[in-house]
TIVO-2410 file (N, C-alpha, C; in nm, 3 decimals):
# residues 139
REC num residu      c1      c2      c3 atome chaine
REC   1      M  10.367   6.324   3.247     N      A
REC   1      M  10.444   6.442   3.276    CA      A
REC   1      M  10.519   6.452   3.417     C      A
REC   2      I  10.662   6.552   3.413     N      A
REC   2      I  10.693   6.587   3.551    CA      A
REC   2      I  10.685   6.713   3.566     C      A
REC   3      S  10.592   6.744   3.643     N      A
REC   3      S  10.513   6.932   3.674    CA      A
REC   3      S  10.681   6.981   3.708     C      A
REC   4      I  10.656   7.119   3.698     N      A
REC   4      I  10.805   7.201   3.777    CA      A
REC   4      I  10.802   7.158   3.915     C      A
REC   5      E  10.621   7.175   3.964     N      A
REC   5      E  10.615   7.138   4.127    CA      A
REC   5      E  10.628   7.019   4.157     C      A
REC   6      A  10.641   6.916   4.099     N      A
REC   6      A  10.709   6.764   4.110    CA      A
REC   6      A  10.826   6.771   4.128     C      A
REC   7      A  10.891   6.827   4.023     N      A
REC   7      A  11.042   6.852   4.017    CA      A
REC   7      A  11.125   6.900   4.161     C      A
REC   8      R  11.049   7.005   4.187     N      A
REC   8      R  11.092   7.061   4.269    CA      A
REC   8      R  11.064   7.012   4.438     C      A
REC   9      K  10.953   6.917   4.431     N      A
REC   9      K  10.938   6.819   4.582    CA      A
REC   9      K  11.039   6.707   4.546     C      A
REC  10      M  11.075   6.667   4.458     N      A
REC  10      M  11.186   6.580   4.444    CA      A
REC  10      M  11.267   6.625   4.492     C      A
REC  11      I  11.333   6.746   4.434     N      A
REC  11      I  11.497   6.799   4.494    CA      A
REC  11      I  11.446   6.823   4.656     C      A
REC  12      E  11.367   6.898   4.728     N      A
REC  12      E  11.322   6.947   4.828    CA      A
REC  12      E  11.348   6.819   4.935     C      A
REC  13      V  11.264   6.706   4.862     N      A
REC  13      V  11.251   6.565   4.961    CA      A
REC  13      V  11.421   6.522   4.987     C      A
REC  14      A  11.479   6.506   4.846     N      A
REC  14      A  11.570   6.410   4.858    CA      A
REC  14      A  11.695   6.509   4.933     C      A
REC  15      R  11.699   6.641   4.928     N      A
REC  15      R  11.786   6.708   5.016    CA      A
REC  15      R  11.762   6.698   5.161     C      A
REC  16      A  11.653   6.692   5.169     N      A
REC  16      A  11.597   6.677   5.332    CA      A
REC  16      A  11.634   6.481   5.377     C      A
REC  17      K  11.616   6.445   5.329     N      A
REC  17      K  11.686   6.248   5.322    CA      A
REC  17      K  11.817   6.268   5.365     C      A
REC  18      G  11.868   6.375   5.270     N      A
REC  18      G  11.997   6.338   5.280    CA      A
REC  18      G  12.068   6.423   5.431     C      A
REC  19      R  11.964   6.533   5.423     N      A
REC  19      R  12.003   6.562   5.566    CA      A
REC  19      R  11.991   6.486   5.696     C      A
REC  20      E  11.860   6.404   5.681     N      A
REC  20      E  11.868   6.334   5.760    CA      A
REC  20      E  11.929   6.181   5.783     C      A
REC  21      L  11.975   6.140   5.710     N      A
REC  21      L  12.103   6.038   5.722    CA      A
REC  21      L  12.219   6.105   5.719     C      A
REC  22      G  12.287   6.243   5.711     N      A
REC  22      G  12.366   6.294   5.773    CA      A
REC  22      G  12.480   6.292   5.639     C      A
REC  23      L  12.439   6.284   5.542     N      A
REC  23      L  12.515   6.275   5.396    CA      A
REC  23      L  12.585   6.426   5.391     C      A
REC  24      K  12.703   6.429   5.287     N      A
REC  24      K  12.780   6.552   5.256    CA      A
REC  24      K  12.651   6.598   5.155     C      A
REC  25      P  12.689   6.687   5.172     N      A
REC  25      P  12.599   6.846   5.053    CA      A
REC  25      P  12.548   6.742   4.955     C      A
REC  26      L  12.416   6.770   4.903     N      A
REC  26      L  12.385   6.734   4.764    CA      A
REC  26      L  12.342   6.829   4.689     C      A
REC  27      S  12.352   6.761   4.536     N      A
REC  27      S  12.359   6.813   4.441    CA      A
REC  27      S  12.215   6.728   4.354     C      A
REC  28      V  12.074   6.816   4.311     N      A
REC  28      V  12.009   6.740   4.270    CA      A
REC  28      V  11.967   6.790   4.126     C      A
REC  29      A  11.939   6.732   4.009     N      A
REC  29      A  11.885   6.717   3.929    CA      A
REC  29      A  11.784   6.660   3.874     C      A
REC  30      V  11.653   6.706   3.807     N      A
REC  30      V  11.534   6.657   3.740    CA      A
REC  30      V  11.546   6.678   3.608     C      A
REC  31      L  11.525   6.598   3.545     N      A
REC  31      L  11.531   6.586   3.389    CA      A
REC  31      L  11.400   6.462   3.339     C      A
REC  32      D  11.309   6.606   3.258     N      A
REC  32      D  11.189   6.550   3.150    CA      A
REC  32      D  11.259   6.408   3.104     C      A
REC  33      A  11.166   6.349   3.042     N      A
REC  33      A  11.194   6.225   2.913    CA      A
REC  33      A  11.255   6.222   2.855     C      A
REC  34      G  11.272   6.361   2.787     N      A
REC  34      G  11.340   6.396   2.651    CA      A
REC  34      G  11.485   6.440   2.710     C      A
REC  35      G  11.545   6.439   2.849     N      A
REC  35      G  11.674   6.460   2.891    CA      A
REC  35      G  11.694   6.607   2.923     C      A
REC  36      H  11.618   6.673   2.895     N      A
REC  36      H  11.590   6.862   2.927    CA      A
REC  36      H  11.559   6.852   3.105     C      A
REC  37      L  11.658   6.937   3.128     N      A
REC  37      L  11.643   6.982   3.244    CA      A
REC  37      L  11.515   7.067   3.323     C      A
REC  38      L  11.490   6.994   3.424     N      A
REC  38      L  11.362   7.101   3.461    CA      A
REC  38      L  11.400   7.173   3.595     C      A
REC  39      A  11.501   7.107   3.682     N      A
REC  39      A  11.480   7.153   3.812    CA      A
REC  39      A  11.643   7.086   3.843     C      A
REC  40      F  11.765   7.222   3.926     N      A
REC  40      F  11.827   7.144   3.957    CA      A
REC  40      F  11.877   7.253   4.109     C      A
REC  41      E  11.932   7.216   4.190     N      A
REC  41      E  11.997   7.260   4.345    CA      A
REC  41      E  12.111   7.163   4.393     C      A
REC  42      R  12.188   7.299   4.456     N      A
REC  42      R  12.298   7.264   4.470    CA      A
REC  42      R  12.342   7.300   4.641     C      A
REC  43      E  12.334   7.247   4.693     N      A
REC  43      E  12.366   7.263   4.870    CA      A
REC  43      E  12.448   7.364   4.876     C      A
REC  44      D  12.471   7.426   4.991     N      A
REC  44      D  12.585   7.507   5.010    CA      A
REC  44      D  12.692   7.439   5.052     C      A
REC  45      G  12.854   7.438   5.029     N      A
REC  45      G  12.929   7.332   5.049    CA      A
REC  45      G  12.922   7.248   4.955     C      A
REC  46      A  12.837   7.235   4.865     N      A
REC  46      A  12.850   7.078   4.702    CA      A
REC  46      A  12.980   7.188   4.629     C      A
REC  47      S  13.043   7.117   4.603     N      A
REC  47      S  13.170   7.195   4.452    CA      A
REC  47      S  13.061   7.219   4.353     C      A
REC  48      P  13.110   7.284   4.300     N      A
REC  48      P  13.054   7.372   4.163    CA      A
REC  48      P  13.010   7.232   4.034     C      A
REC  49      G  13.117   7.169   4.037     N      A
REC  49      G  13.135   7.063   3.934    CA      A
REC  49      G  13.021   6.978   3.951     C      A
REC  50      R  12.922   6.941   4.075     N      A
REC  50      R  12.839   6.857   4.080    CA      A
REC  50      R  12.707   6.855   3.989     C      A
REC  51      F  12.682   6.984   3.927     N      A
REC  51      F  12.608   6.990   3.849    CA      A
REC  51      F  12.568   6.916   3.723     C      A
REC  52      E  12.757   6.887   3.683     N      A
REC  52      E  12.739   6.794   3.543    CA      A
REC  52      E  12.737   6.677   3.587     C      A
REC  53      I  12.745   6.644   3.714     N      A
REC  53      I  12.755   6.482   3.808    CA      A
REC  53      I  12.596   6.458   3.805     C      A
REC  54      A  12.545   6.564   3.842     N      A
REC  54      A  12.412   6.532   3.887    CA      A
REC  54      A  12.334   6.483   3.747     C      A
REC  55      R  12.318   6.588   3.681     N      A
REC  55      R  12.244   6.574   3.521    CA      A
REC  55      R  12.326   6.423   3.432     C      A
REC  56      G  12.455   6.406   3.467     N      A
REC  56      G  12.521   6.268   3.372    CA      A
REC  56      G  12.434   6.200   3.449     C      A
REC  57      K  12.421   6.169   3.567     N      A
REC  57      K  12.367   6.006   3.613    CA      A
REC  57      K  12.172   6.020   3.588     C      A
REC  58      A  12.142   6.089   3.595     N      A
REC  58      A  12.007   6.162   3.547    CA      A
REC  58      A  11.995   6.125   3.378     C      A
REC  59      Y  12.097   6.153   3.343     N      A
REC  59      Y  12.101   6.196   3.161    CA      A
REC  59      Y  12.100   6.043   3.122     C      A
REC  60      G  12.173   5.976   3.169     N      A
REC  60      G  12.214   5.828   3.121    CA      A
REC  60      G  12.101   5.716   3.176     C      A
REC  61      A  12.059   5.782   3.270     N      A
REC  61      A  11.926   5.672   3.329    CA      A
REC  61      A  11.789   5.719   3.204     C      A
REC  62      V  11.770   5.832   3.204     N      A
REC  62      V  11.665   5.884   3.088    CA      A
REC  62      V  11.697   5.846   2.959     C      A
REC  63      M  11.780   5.861   2.898     N      A
REC  63      M  11.866   5.844   2.770    CA      A
REC  63      M  11.853   5.708   2.755     C      A
REC  64      L  11.880   5.586   2.864     N      A
REC  64      L  11.937   5.449   2.842    CA      A
REC  64      L  11.776   5.374   2.865     C      A
REC  65      G  11.696   5.431   2.977     N      A
REC  65      G  11.643   5.378   2.985    CA      A
REC  65      G  11.620   5.261   3.123     C      A
REC  66      M  11.745   5.264   3.170     N      A
REC  66      M  11.838   5.193   3.281    CA      A
REC  66      M  11.871   5.292   3.436     C      A
REC  67      P  11.822   5.261   3.525     N      A
REC  67      P  11.937   5.307   3.622    CA      A
REC  67      P  12.069   5.290   3.641     C      A
REC  68      G  12.095   5.408   3.719     N      A
REC  68      G  12.263   5.376   3.703    CA      A
REC  68      G  12.349   5.302   3.754     C      A
REC  69      S  12.228   5.214   3.868     N      A
REC  69      S  12.302   5.085   3.917    CA      A
REC  69      S  12.312   4.975   3.774     C      A
REC  70      V  12.228   4.937   3.685     N      A
REC  70      V  12.220   4.858   3.605    CA      A
REC  70      V  12.320   4.920   3.487     C      A
REC  71      Q  12.338   5.081   3.511     N      A
REC  71      Q  12.459   5.096   3.390    CA      A
REC  71      Q  12.606   5.047   3.420     C      A
REC  72      M  12.605   5.060   3.579     N      A
REC  72      M  12.737   5.067   3.601    CA      A
REC  72      M  12.776   4.896   3.639     C      A
REC  73      A  12.684   4.809   3.639     N      A
REC  73      A  12.707   4.670   3.600    CA      A
REC  73      A  12.728   4.618   3.478     C      A
REC  74      R  12.639   4.716   3.362     N      A
REC  74      R  12.669   4.722   3.212    CA      A
REC  74      R  12.803   4.746   3.206     C      A
REC  75      A  12.887   4.848   3.232     N      A
REC  75      A  12.972   4.879   3.247    CA      A
REC  75      A  13.115   4.779   3.283     C      A
REC  76      E  13.068   4.739   3.383     N      A
REC  76      E  13.173   4.631   3.436    CA      A
REC  76      E  13.196   4.540   3.372     C      A
REC  77      G  13.078   4.487   3.282     N      A
REC  77      G  13.059   4.367   3.244    CA      A
REC  77      G  13.076   4.399   3.057     C      A
REC  78      Q  13.040   4.504   3.064     N      A
REC  78      Q  13.059   4.536   2.886    CA      A
REC  78      Q  13.144   4.680   2.892     C      A
REC  79      A  13.271   4.699   2.916     N      A
REC  79      A  13.290   4.876   2.905    CA      A
REC  79      A  13.281   4.929   2.789     C      A
REC  80      Y  13.360   4.834   2.700     N      A
REC  80      Y  13.303   4.873   2.518    CA      A
REC  80      Y  13.183   4.940   2.494     C      A
REC  81      F  13.046   4.862   2.577     N      A
REC  81      F  12.947   4.928   2.543    CA      A
REC  81      F  12.911   5.081   2.602     C      A
REC  82      M  12.963   5.075   2.718     N      A
REC  82      M  12.915   5.174   2.821    CA      A
REC  82      M  13.032   5.314   2.723     C      A
REC  83      A  13.134   5.291   2.713     N      A
REC  83      A  13.215   5.359   2.657    CA      A
REC  83      A  13.169   5.382   2.473     C      A
REC  84      A  13.083   5.370   2.437     N      A
REC  84      A  13.067   5.392   2.315    CA      A
REC  84      A  12.945   5.441   2.325     C      A
REC  85      V  12.830   5.369   2.416     N      A
REC  85      V  12.709   5.496   2.459    CA      A
REC  85      V  12.747   5.623   2.488     C      A
REC  86      N  12.878   5.683   2.609     N      A
REC  86      N  12.911   5.780   2.654    CA      A
REC  86      N  12.947   5.866   2.520     C      A
REC  87      G  13.002   5.822   2.417     N      A
REC  87      G  13.091   5.863   2.291    CA      A
REC  87      G  12.944   5.938   2.255     C      A
REC  88      A  12.848   5.791   2.236     N      A
REC  88      A  12.753   5.877   2.117    CA      A
REC  88      A  12.647   5.957   2.178     C      A
REC  89      F  12.690   6.001   2.332     N      A
REC  89      F  12.586   6.086   2.383    CA      A
REC  89      F  12.681   6.220   2.444     C      A
REC  90      G  12.803   6.228   2.385     N      A
REC  90      G  12.906   6.321   2.354    CA      A
REC  90      G  12.955   6.324   2.521     C      A
REC  91      G  12.986   6.250   2.586     N      A
REC  91      G  13.046   6.217   2.732    CA      A
REC  91      G  12.946   6.281   2.826     C      A
REC  92      K  12.811   6.258   2.793     N      A
REC  92      K  12.717   6.330   2.932    CA      A
REC  92      K  12.669   6.211   3.039     C      A
REC  93      V  12.707   6.087   3.011     N      A
REC  93      V  12.670   5.972   3.050    CA      A
REC  93      V  12.743   5.942   3.202     C      A
REC  94      V  12.690   5.923   3.335     N      A
REC  94      V  12.721   5.890   3.429    CA      A
REC  94      V  12.709   5.763   3.478     C      A
REC  95      P  12.762   5.675   3.474     N      A
REC  95      P  12.711   5.558   3.461    CA      A
REC  95      P  12.723   5.492   3.604     C      A
REC  96      V  12.710   5.548   3.723     N      A
REC  96      V  12.672   5.486   3.837    CA      A
REC  96      V  12.525   5.502   3.930     C      A
REC  97      P  12.531   5.479   4.048     N      A
REC  97      P  12.423   5.477   4.134    CA      A
REC  97      P  12.390   5.615   4.157     C      A
REC  98      G  12.235   5.647   4.168     N      A
REC  98      G  12.203   5.787   4.211    CA      A
REC  98      G  12.171   5.866   4.072     C      A
REC  99      G  12.154   5.769   3.945     N      A
REC  99      G  12.074   5.825   3.845    CA      A
REC  99      G  11.975   5.697   3.872     C      A
REC 100      V  11.805   5.785   3.884     N      A
REC 100      V  11.708   5.731   3.947    CA      A
REC 100      V  11.635   5.763   3.807     C      A
REC 101      L  11.519   5.647   3.738     N      A
REC 101      L  11.421   5.642   3.686    CA      A
REC 101      L  11.299   5.721   3.713     C      A
REC 102      V  11.198   5.786   3.695     N      A
REC 102      V  11.080   5.887   3.782    CA      A
REC 102      V  10.965   5.801   3.651     C      A
REC 103      L  10.885   5.705   3.712     N      A
REC 103      L  10.768   5.602   3.668    CA      A
REC 103      L  10.711   5.656   3.683     C      A
REC 104      K  10.570   5.647   3.616     N      A
REC 104      K  10.434   5.614   3.604    CA      A
REC 104      K  10.382   5.544   3.531     C      A
REC 105      D  10.291   5.418   3.620     N      A
REC 105      D  10.262   5.296   3.555    CA      A
REC 105      D  10.323   5.247   3.450     C      A
REC 106      G  10.441   5.229   3.507     N      A
REC 106      G  10.592   5.160   3.409    CA      A
REC 106      G  10.617   5.222   3.323     C      A
REC 107      V  10.574   5.397   3.285     N      A
REC 107      V  10.611   5.456   3.184    CA      A
REC 107      V  10.738   5.549   3.220     C      A
REC 108      V  10.870   5.560   3.171     N      A
REC 108      V  10.962   5.663   3.212    CA      A
REC 108      V  10.911   5.796   3.180     C      A
REC 109      L  10.868   5.869   3.250     N      A
REC 109      L  10.878   6.044   3.296    CA      A
REC 109      L  11.005   6.147   3.294     C      A
REC 110      G  11.099   6.079   3.317     N      A
REC 110      G  11.223   6.133   3.355    CA      A
REC 110      G  11.303   6.087   3.424     C      A
REC 111      A  11.421   6.147   3.472     N      A
REC 111      A  11.501   6.091   3.610    CA      A
REC 111      A  11.576   6.185   3.713     C      A
REC 112      V  11.601   6.169   3.798     N      A
REC 112      V  11.671   6.219   3.911    CA      A
REC 112      V  11.803   6.170   3.901     C      A
REC 113      G  11.880   6.268   3.951     N      A
REC 113      G  12.043   6.237   3.941    CA      A
REC 113      G  12.074   6.328   4.060     C      A
REC 114      V  12.135   6.272   4.187     N      A
REC 114      V  12.199   6.277   4.285    CA      A
REC 114      V  12.318   6.270   4.299     C      A
REC 115      T  12.396   6.353   4.339     N      A
REC 115      T  12.526   6.338   4.399    CA      A
REC 115      T  12.598   6.434   4.526     C      A
REC 116      G  12.683   6.370   4.556     N      A
REC 116      G  12.795   6.420   4.683    CA      A
REC 116      G  12.794   6.357   4.770     C      A
REC 117      D  12.757   6.211   4.818     N      A
REC 117      D  12.776   6.127   4.900    CA      A
REC 117      D  12.808   6.005   4.821     C      A
REC 118      T  12.799   5.892   4.859     N      A
REC 118      T  12.866   5.768   4.808    CA      A
REC 118      T  12.724   5.763   4.721     C      A
REC 119      S  12.743   5.665   4.575     N      A
REC 119      S  12.646   5.644   4.519    CA      A
REC 119      S  12.531   5.570   4.604     C      A
REC 120      D  12.531   5.488   4.622     N      A
REC 120      D  12.434   5.462   4.688    CA      A
REC 120      D  12.342   5.537   4.748     C      A
REC 121      N  12.452   5.623   4.885     N      A
REC 121      N  12.351   5.687   4.943    CA      A
REC 121      N  12.262   5.809   4.852     C      A
REC 122      D  12.347   5.865   4.718     N      A
REC 122      D  12.297   5.948   4.650    CA      A
REC 122      D  12.155   5.882   4.609     C      A
REC 123      A  12.169   5.755   4.573     N      A
REC 123      A  12.008   5.701   4.504    CA      A
REC 123      A  11.911   5.692   4.569     C      A
REC 124      A  11.979   5.649   4.724     N      A
REC 124      A  11.848   5.640   4.836    CA      A
REC 124      A  11.768   5.789   4.856     C      A
REC 125      A  11.879   5.891   4.846     N      A
REC 125      A  11.789   6.027   4.836    CA      A
REC 125      A  11.675   6.073   4.738     C      A
REC 126      A  11.770   6.027   4.611     N      A
REC 126      A  11.693   6.040   4.492    CA      A
REC 126      A  11.555   5.950   4.488     C      A
REC 127      V  11.534   5.842   4.526     N      A
REC 127      V  11.416   5.751   4.541    CA      A
REC 127      V  11.360   5.792   4.681     C      A
REC 128      A  11.371   5.844   4.787     N      A
REC 128      A  11.255   5.941   4.833    CA      A
REC 128      A  11.236   6.058   4.793     C      A
REC 129      G  11.290   6.153   4.736     N      A
REC 129      G  11.227   6.258   4.658    CA      A
REC 129      G  11.127   6.181   4.524     C      A
REC 130      I  11.155   6.138   4.463     N      A
REC 130      I  11.044   6.074   4.364    CA      A
REC 130      I  10.936   6.029   4.452     C      A
REC 131      E  10.925   5.914   4.523     N      A
REC 131      E  10.806   5.853   4.598    CA      A
REC 131      E  10.773   5.993   4.664     C      A
REC 132      A  10.848   6.071   4.721     N      A
REC 132      A  10.702   6.171   4.788    CA      A
REC 132      A  10.640   6.279   4.711     C      A
REC 133      A  10.713   6.261   4.589     N      A
REC 133      A  10.594   6.342   4.468    CA      A
REC 133      A  10.515   6.255   4.378     C      A
REC 134      G  10.495   6.103   4.441     N      A
REC 134      G  10.357   6.032   4.413    CA      A
REC 134      G  10.425   5.965   4.280     C      A
REC 135      F  10.569   5.913   4.267     N      A
REC 135      F  10.602   5.844   4.134    CA      A
REC 135      F  10.649   5.703   4.171     C      A
REC 136      E  10.703   5.652   4.101     N      A
REC 136      E  10.772   5.542   4.141    CA      A
REC 136      E  10.913   5.545   4.061     C      A
REC 137      A  11.008   5.465   4.158     N      A
REC 137      A  11.143   5.512   4.112    CA      A
REC 137      A  11.204   5.392   4.103     C      A
REC 138      S  11.317   5.401   3.983     N      A
REC 138      S  11.381   5.264   3.980    CA      A
REC 138      S  11.511   5.269   3.978     C      A
REC 139      A  11.603   5.245   4.086     N      A
REC 139      A  11.697   5.271   4.138    CA      A
REC 139      A  11.844   5.168   4.043     C      A
***
């Protein structure tokens, strides 16, 4: 289980990593293993639509059990599959890097979605937050 304190730590460190790397303003969502929102923050200067993107990155990761990088590769190789999946989940999946699984002893506990900069930079910020909270990350 991801506690609210751990979720807040993930967000705090992900945002700090973004500032350290000089990234554009980030938005960070933390979801539990059922795809429910635990915590979210949008930095000053980030567009308001970033909530849905951050949540969509995390949602796709947790619901499919695969990080955004794997989803993107799957979309490139089997676009029909990801289109069908997105339809099944009501258009909530954003299959790109930045959706990172949160694991403990190999078990998926949830996911973090970060958006605002390049997808790879978003993923790096998410990994930093997850690891700082004492969990494993699968980006």
